[in-house]
N, C-alpha and C positions, 0 to 999 in steps of 0.2 A: 613535388615539382609542379610548377605552374603550367597552365594550358595556354598556348599562344595560337591565335587564329590569324591567318593571313588570307586575303581575298584579292583575286585578280586573274589575269590571263596567263596561261602557259602556252608556249608556241614551239614549233619545230624550228630549230636553228640549223641553217645550212651554210657551210663555209668551205672554201678551198683549203687544201692541206697547206700547213706552214704559212708562208707569206705570199703565196701565189695570188695574182689578181683574178677576179672572176672570169675575165676574158681568156685567161690562160688555163683555167681549170678543166680537167677531163673527168674529175670525180669530186664529190662534195662530202664532207663529214656531216653526220646527222647527230644532233643532240637536242635536248628539250630544256626550255628555260623561259623565264619571265620575271619581272621585277619582284613580285611578292613570293613567287615560287623560289627564287634565289634566296630570299630572306629565310623562308621556311627550311630549306636545306641547310643553310648555315647553322641555324639554331638546332636542328636535329643532330648535326654533327657535334655540337657542343653538349649533347645529351638532354636537350630540352624536349618537352612534350609539345610537338608542333603539328598543327592542322592546316591544310591548304584547302581553300574553297574556290571552286570555279564551275564552269559548265563546259563539258567536252562531248563531242560526238561519240556515239556508242560503238562505232566501228573500230577496226584494229589500230588505226593511227591514233585515235583518241586513247585507246588502251595503252599504247606505247608510252604516252605521256604519264599516265597513271603509274605504270610499272616503274618508270624512271624515278618518280617521287618515292614510291615504296622502297626502292632500292636503297635509299638513304634514310629510311626510317620515318618519313613524313606520313601522318595519318591522312588518308584520302577518302575516308568514309562519308564525308559530307559533299563530295563532288557530285554535281547533278549531271546526268547524261542526257544528251539530246542535241539537235542541230546537225548540220551536215559537214562542217569543215573545221579543221584545226588551223589557226593562223600560222603563217610562215614568216621568217625573216632571214635575210642573207647577210652575212658579215664578211667583209674584206678587211683583214687586219693590215693596218698601216705599219710603216717602218721608216725610221729616220725622219725626213721632212715630208713624207707622203702620209697623209691622214688616213685613219680608218674610215670605212663607210658602212652604213647599214641601210638595207633596202627592205621595206615592209611589204608583205602581201597578206594582210589580215582582215580585209573587208569581208563582212558577212560571216565571221567566225561564230562558233557556237555561243561564246560568252558575249559577243557584241549584240546578239539577238536575244539575250536572256530576258525573262520577264520577272518583275518583282515577286510574283508568286512562286518562283523557282526556289527561293531561299527562305527558310524558316529561321530567322535570326535569333529568336528566343531559344530555340533548341540548339542552334549552332554555337551560340555564345554562352550557353549555360555552363557555369563553373569555370569560365575562362578568366584569365588574369590580364590578357593583353589582346588587342585587335590591331592589325597592321594592314594598311592599304597604301597605294601610291596614286599620284595624279594621272598616271597612265590609264587607270581603270575608268574613271568617268570620261576621259578623253575619247574612249572608244565609241561614245555616243549611245543612241537608242535609249533604253531605260536605265543605263548604268549610273548616271548621276543620281537618279531617284533610289536605285538599289543601294548605292554607297551611303546616301543619306539615311535610308531605313536602317542600315547596319550600324551607322554611327549613333543614331538616336537610341537604338536598342542597347548598344554598348554603354552609353551614358546612363540609361535607366538601370542597367544591371551593375553599374559601378566598375566597368571594365576600362582599363587604361587604353587610350587610342593613340596610335602613332601614324603619321603620314609623311611619306617622302614626296615632296612637291613634283619632282620628276617631269618638268615641262618638256613636251615633245612637239616641236613646231610642225612635224609632218602629220600630226593627228588633229590639232586644233589651233585656232588663232589665239593670240595673247588676250584679246578682248573676251572671247568666250571662256578661256581658262580662268581669267580673273573673276568673271561673274560667277561661274559655277563653284570654283574653289573658295570664294568668299562665303558662299552659303554653307560649305562643308567645314571650313576651318574652325568655326566656333566649337565644334565637337571634338577637336583634336587636342590632346594633352602634350604630345611631343612632336615637334615639327622638325623634319630633316630636309636639308636643301644643299645644293652645291653653289658655286660662285655665281651662277647665272639665274637660277630658278626664281629667287625672290624678285629680281628685276623683271623677268619675263612674265611672271604670273601676277605680281602685285605692284610692280613699278617701284620697288624699293631697291636702291642700288648702292653698292659699296663705293665710298669716295676714294679717289687716288689709287685706283686699281686698274691695271692693264692686263687683261687675261691673255691676250695674244702674245704679249711680251713676257708673260710669266711673273708679273709683278703683283704681289698681294699685300694690301695694307690691313694689318690686323685691326686697327682702330675702326676702319671702315666697316668691317664685318661685325664688330661689336655693335655698331650703330644699326646695322641691318637687323641683327637679332633682337635688339631693344625695340625697334619699330614693329617687328612682327609680334613680339610679346605684347606690346601696348595695344596693338590693333585687335588681336584675336584672343588674348588671354592664355597663350601657350604657357605651360609650366616649364618647359625646356625647349631650346632651339639648338639643333646641332647642324653645323655647316662643314662640308668637306672643302679643303683648300688645296687646289691643284695648281702648281706652277709648271706650266707646260714648256719644257725645253725643246722637245721634239715628240714625234709619235712614239719614239722608243724610250725616251727618258723623261721622267717628270719628278718634280719635288712634290711630296704628298704629306698633308697634315690635316688636322681637324680642330674644330672649336666647339665647345659646349657652353651655352649661355644658360645660367640657372640662377634665379633669385637675384638678378642684378649683377652677377659676377661671371666673367668669361674665363674659361679654362682652355688652354691650348696644349695640344699634344706635341711631342718632338716632330721635327721635319725629317721625312725619309726621302732619300734619293733612290727612286725605283727605276729599274730597267724592266720594261714592260714585255711580258710574254703575251698577255691578253687582258685588255683593260675593261672589256664588257662585263658588267656585273660588279664593278668596283664599288659603286655607290650602294648597291644592295648589300654587299658584304660589310660595309660600314654600318648600315642600318641593323643588320643582324647582330653585329658586335655591340652596338649601342643598347639594343633591347636586352641582350644577355647581361651586360653589366648592370643595367638598371634593375632588372628582375632579381639579380643576385646581391643587391644591396651595396654595390660598390660606391665609394664616394665619387664626386663629380670628376675629379682629376683622373682617377683610375678608370672611370667609364670612358672618357674620351681617349685615354691612352690605349685601352683595350680595343675600342672600335677602330681607331686609326691603324693599329698594328694588324688587326684582322684584315682590313682592306689593303694594307701594304702587301701582305702575303698573297691576297687574291690576284694581284697584278702578275704574280709569277706562275699562275695556273691557267692552263688551256680551258676555254669555254666559260660559261657563266657561273657555275656553281663554285663556291669557296670550300674546297675539300681539305680543310685543316681542322685540327682539334683545338679545344680550348687550351690545352697545355702548350701547344705550339704558339698560339697567340700570346699567352701569358709570358712565355720565354722571350719573345721579341719585345713585348711591352716593357719587360724588366731589363732590357738592354742587350740581350743575346741575339745580335743581328749579324754575326760574322759570316754566316752561311757555311761554316765548317762542317765536314761530314760527321754525322752522328753515328757512333759505333757502340 
């Protein structure tokens, strides 16, 4: 079984119970999550050998994050300990026409203050088959753009496949800065993952005849986006999630995989959302699983999209489903009937 390494920040998530607004809440639920950590947990749940790399404070709160990863079978042996704080983020889940909101409190976190010398990428990536990171990590600033570049260069030297979810976050950096830094990192990426907006926000590549606010998605437009990304950076594959937003509670959900000049589309799922945070990460985890297990391109995108569809039904960021459950949905068993 291949070794998959993911690198990024894990934070404490705080959210009101159910669909309360933050101003209503008298208590907050505590969980731990982050883009690359979410991918690691997905893959561990599928039975894959998964490693998560970050830097965490050595106090008890940092240990809570380590324990949460271990709980789901993620290898935490390469996590560096140091720094003073764990990043926080607050989630207020939307409903109907009221949008979800995320508030970050992550400035000065341990990973944001990391040094290149903290990570021995030759040792970390030894015998690895896959390395995954997201655009969130270099967006945290400091030395992280250089650390990501060091990791990607080492992966390339060792023959490790690299995937990146563009994951543009306007609260972390500007489009101009994102475009400059990501353009330096993208040539080392084999598999690029994006959503409807990322390619536009980061690289100025926009799908034609698409109105995200109205939930209108033009398939041909996204094929052109994937083709332009491939031509510019030499990606082997480009995967794009396609969300038709009906309301905060109901979305149409699908995915596209562009590979060797051909686009493969998943079925479209009508999802009633319990918690959408982590939806893109669950898609990435499913994509990596399918590619590492030798699925053909159509089966890869069907598995990744089904995995993410199921995530929308689960509270908090981690996609706590098995590979068998995802395969069942991908093969058409989406009735939701009780399993006895």
